[in-house]
C-alpha positions, 0 to 999 in steps of 0.5 A: 909613522907618527906618535903621541907621548901623553905627558900632561899628568901631574904626578900627585903620588910623587908630590915631593918630586913633582912640585916643580917638575912634570911627572914625565921628567922625573929622573930614572938612572940619569935621564927623565922618564920621557926620554926613554920613550922618545928613544924607544920610538926613535929606535923603531923609526918613529921620529915625528912626535907629539907631546901634550903638556900641562904641568910646568910645560917649559921643563919639557920644552927646555930639555927636548926642544922641537928638532934635531937634539934627539934626532926627532921632530916634536910638536907640542900642545898645552892644556890649561885644563887636562883633557884626558888620555884621549881628549888630548888628541883634539889638539893634534887632529891635523897631525895624525892622518895615518896609523899612529902610536900613543904611548904613556910618557910616565911608563917605561917599556921594553916593548918591541914596537916593530912586532907590535906594529906588524901584529896590528897590520896583520890583524887588520885591527882598528886599535891594538893595545899593549897588554901586561900580565899582573898577579892582581889587577886593580885597574885597567883590566882587559878581557881577551877572547883569543886575540880579540879584546871583548871588554874592559874593566877600567876601574873594577870595584875590587881587584881581579886575581890575575890577568891582563892590564892596559900597559899604556901603548896603542897602535891606532887607525886615524879613524879613531879621532872621529870617535873622540868628543870635544873636551875631556875623554879617556881611552879606557873609560870612554873610547875603547868601550865605545869602539867595542859597541860599534863592533870595531876590532880591538886586539891585544898585544902581550908586551915585555917589561913594563914600569909605571913610575907613578909611585915611589916604590916603582920609581925606586925599582926602576932607578935600580934596574936601569942604573944597572945597565 
């Protein structure tokens, strides 16, 4: 199995840190956030990895290289203009020809990918989305009916009290590529709602601990948490 780690974000909310490095290269307890995700994939036997880049791409390539250094093979793309979470797959259409994983590179997970992949296959899903419980849901809200996803509220007008959110790991069938247009597109805003309209089976997998390092507050929390291990 192969994976895409989304790594092109600028990290504007961490601008004092990300003025000279990509968001995914922000240090968390001695190593960049992106490395946690590569190690997670490797732990579950996923060693062929695609990484999209935009902001200071050379920083990622200098650290990770393309093979052997971390026991994985890495294929890179460069986006002069950001293509969005799903649009980034346009540069890897020939790379993904079987069930694959997409993971957001600026989120640190303790997700059991093995169980998530088993769940995806058992449910015969078109897409499986890792979900996290939140006391307040501001964006990325997902509505479940049993195991099936029935609706997305990617950018609700107001916070929803308590619920499930998209936590940034997907298991996808390669046919999803036929639903991704050329140019810019986003999974939550464009692709997943389109798949629901087409009656494709989307299911939710409730995940473990999730830390999105996109704000200074959560970054500090992650540094303290992983610094204790």
